[in-house]
Structure formats: C-alpha cells, structure tokens
N, C-alpha and C positions, 0 to 999 in steps of 0.2 A: 403427437411422439408419446412413446409409453414412458413410466416412471424409470424404468430399467435403462431404455436407450437415454434418457436423459441423464441419467448418473454418469455414464458411461462417455455419452458427449462431452461432458463436466471433465476436464483432466483435474483428477486432483491434487493436490499442494503435493509433491514428493517428498518420499520422507528421508532419503538418502541421496547423497550423489552418485555419479555412474560407477561403477564396479573399476574401469578402466583408469584409474585417476593416474595422471601423470607428472606428479610432483616426486622428482627428484630427491633424495635423502637429505642434500645440502639445502634445497629451496625449504623443504619443510624444515628443518630446524630454524633458518632464515626466520619463517612465517611465526613460529612457536616465539620468537625471540620477539616480533613485532606482536605478537598475540599479547605478552606479558604486560608489555606499556600500555598497551591502547585499553586494556582493565582498566588501570589506575586513572588514565584519564576518562574512560566512558564513566567510571565511577564520581569524577569531578563535575562531569557534565552534570549530572544530577544530584550531586548531595553536597556540593560544596554551598558554604551558606551564603555569600553575596553573588550576586548577579554578575559581577564584572569577573568575579573567579569563574562563575561557569560557562560565560562566556568565553575567556581563555582556554579554560581546559580543552571546550567545542571546536576552539580554533585549534589545537595542539591538537586533537582528536583526529580532525579531519586530514591534516599536514601527515599523521603518522600514517593512518589508514591508507590514504594515496600513497605513499612510499611500498608499505607491504603489498599492495596490491599491484604492483611494478614488478614484482616478484614474480618471477614467470611458472606461467599453469597456476595463478594464486585463487584461479577460479573455483580448486580441487580443495582448499583448506577452508573447513566449513564455520572456524569462529564460533565456535559453538561455547566460548566463554563467555560472550558476550549477554548479560542477563537482561539490558535494558534497550538493546538495540535490535530491532526488528530486522529479521532476512530471512525474505522467501523467493521460491524457484518456483517456475511452472514445471510442467509434468515433462515439458520437451527439452527441460532443462540451457536452454537458449541461452539465458541472463539470468540472473539473481537480481535484487532490488535491496536496498538499505535503508531504511527510516528511522529516524530517532528524531524527540522534540526539545526544546530549550526553555524553561522558564524565562524569560527575560526581566519580567517582575513579577510581582504578584498576581496571579489569574491572568496573566498575558504570555502565550508561548508561539513562539518559529519553530519552521518543523524544517529537518536537514535529511537530504538522503542524493542515491545517487545507483544509479542503473550499472552495473557491469555484464556486459558480453562475456559468451562464455568462447573463451581463442586464448590461445600460449601468450601472447602479447596483451598490454591491457588496451581496452577499448573501454573508458567511462563517460558516462554521462551524467554530471551533476545535476541535482534536481534544487532547483532555486524554487523558494517559498515565496509567492505573490496572489496566495489566497485574499489579501485585504484587499485586492483591486478589483478582483470577481463584483460580478451583480448578483444581487441577493440569493437567486435561483442556484447558483455555481454551475451555469451553464455553457461557459466558454469552452472553444477548444482550443487545447495549447500546446507550447514546446516547453521541452523539461525546463524550462528557463524562466517559466511563467506558470511554475506549479502548481497546484493546489496540493497544500501541504498538510500532512496526516501521517501516521503512523496505521502502516497494514499490516492487519492480523492474519489473513487469510487472502488466497493468491488464485483461481480458477481460470479456465482456458476453455475455448470451444471454436469450431471454424463451421463456417456458413457456405465452405465447397471454394469460396476465393479468397477468403479475407481471415485471419487468426487474430481470433481478441483477446484478451488478459484481462481477466476481472480483480482489480483490486478494492477491498475489503476497507475500508480506514475508519479510523477514531479520530477527531477534532473538537480539542479543548478550545472551542468556539471563540465563547466569550466568559466571562465574570459569572453571570447565570445560567448559560445555555451552552449545550454539547452537538455536536453531530457524529453520526456516523452516516459513511457515505457506499458507495460503488460506482469509484474511478475504471475507465476502460484506457488500457492500452493498447497500441497497435503500431507498428512499423511502416513507414512510406516506404516509398518504391528507392528512395536514397539509405534504409536500412536508419533513420532515425526514427527517434520515438515519439508518440504525437500522445496525448492524453483527450481523451472525451470521443464519445462516436453515439451517434443516435440511433442506437438499440433497443434501448427500452422502451416500449407500445404501452400505451395506458389505452384504458376505454375508452375512453373519448378519441383514438384516433390519434392525438396528437404521441410526438417520442419527446426522449429526454438525450441529452447526451450524457448526461450523470444523474445518476438516482442521489438524492440528499434529505437526509430524515435531520429535524433539527427538535432538539427536545430540553427540557430543564435539566439542570445538572442533577437534581434530587431523583430523575426516573432515571428506569432500567429498561432498555430500550433493546429489542434483537434484531439481528439482520444479519444472516451466515445462509449457509447450505447447511439442507436436513437433508442427507443422503436417502434413509431408507424411504421418504419420500419425492424425491427424485425434483425439490423446489427450494427456492429461496426465498425463504421464510423470513417475515418482518411485522413487528407490530403496527397495528393498524392505528392511528395517530387522529387526533379529532383537535379542535380550535381551544387552546389553549386560553383559559379567564384570563391570564394576564395580559392577555394582545400579542402582537409580536408577530415574528416568524415562529418561534417556538411551537410544538403542539403537544399531547399529553396522550399516553398509549392509553386507550380503552378495555382493555383487555381480551380483544380480540386480535385476529391475526390476517395478515395477506401476501401474497406471496407472487416471485417471479417463474414463468415456466420457459424453459429453452423452445421454441418454434419456431420454421423455416428460416433460422440465423437472427431471431431475435428474441428477446427475453420480455414476453408478456403477460402483465398485470393480470393475475387473478383476485 
C-alpha cells in the first residue's frame, strides 16, 4: 500500500461537525446554559484542592453532562469550552467519545468517559475504568463496563472491507513512576454495542496484539501518533530500563505501524 493511499485509508479526525446541524434555537439555548455550569464543574474536577471535592465535582459533572446530552440533537453541540475534557469524533461522525481523568489521591488517577451515538435521542455508553483489573500486557478484549481507561488525544479509522476499526490514541498516568501511551481499538458488534480491543496489530514475529501499549518512565518524552506525510503511525523505539519492571526507555530511534491488508504491520 502506498503512503498516499495509507493516509487516505486512515480517516483523519474530523475538524468540524456536519453542516446540517439540526439543533433548534431553543435546544441550542438549553445546551448553552448547561455548558456554563459544566465549565464550572469541570474546573472543580481538575483544580479542587481536596480529593473529596474533586470527586464530588466529577459526580455532579457526570450528572449534568447526561442531562445536557438528553436534549434533542445534542450531538451537534460541540462543547468547545471544555478545556480539560477530551472530545473526539471519527471522520464518519457516527459517534463522539468524551474522556477525562480524576486524581483520586496524589499520583493515582481514575478515568471517566462516554460514547454518544449520532442520533436525535440520546444513546450513551458510559465507560467504566477497570484498567486495574487488566493483565500487565493489557491485551483483554472488553466492554464499556470493563474499559481500559485513558484520555484520548487522537482518533483515526479504517476499514478492511468487512469491519470498521476506530483507533483511539490514549494517555494513561499509569503509576507514580511510570506513564503509558497506547492505541486501543474500538469496534461495534452486530448488536451495535461497543467493543474495545481487536487483533489488528501485527508484530515482526507473526504474533498479534489486541491493543498497543507503551510503558515508560514519567520523565521520558515518548511519541505515538500518525505522521500524515509518511503515512505511518510513528513511535519511539523503547529498550529495557535499567530500573527493571515494565517500563522501557526511548533510545532515539523510531518504529512505526503501516496499514497493510487490514492490519497494522510493525515496521
């Protein structure tokens, strides 16, 4: 597959919502009012001094967000004022996904999120962070109730002709010492239910991964993203950390994934 076709095949994050937004004036005004209160609550989630205050703010934020999303055609309201809440759309605009983090105590984080389908009445899938139940390699295929939590910073998609795959690029404040970047895979089953993880990452030894995870020390700067001009997902090459454990450190070189025959082939 040529680089140009690869870039076309990877549907890049949509930059704006469809022009045919069907929000009525009344509904837009309702959502603007919710937006104001949600901004205040979101600020508390990240800035409140005490853990219990952050938790209460998060709880109220979730309840208010759900009420806001129950407004008809709320999918077309962008909530652009959310500074610390990630909202990502695939290029086909069939859904959007909200993610954010909560510091439950110094150095320990929990993740929250929801998938909203693009339809007039609300269809919402809450994402429940259960990453602490995952194996060290985090290869489990899971439902929204058993989500590998993180904050998503990019969303790409491609199709192999029979299935549509959404690649979720995420960041995880994994431990007090280590961090993670990862690519999770979102698909929808025959009943239109979200499923996380799929065997599409092909390694040089012929094995496959359901989810690509990089674990590295908190002080390390590690790249994991699409380089459009190359048509590759490029990431730092990691080597063993002298400290031992799961974390690895970048050595200054890079590896990549390229799309080939419906899989992401390790280069």
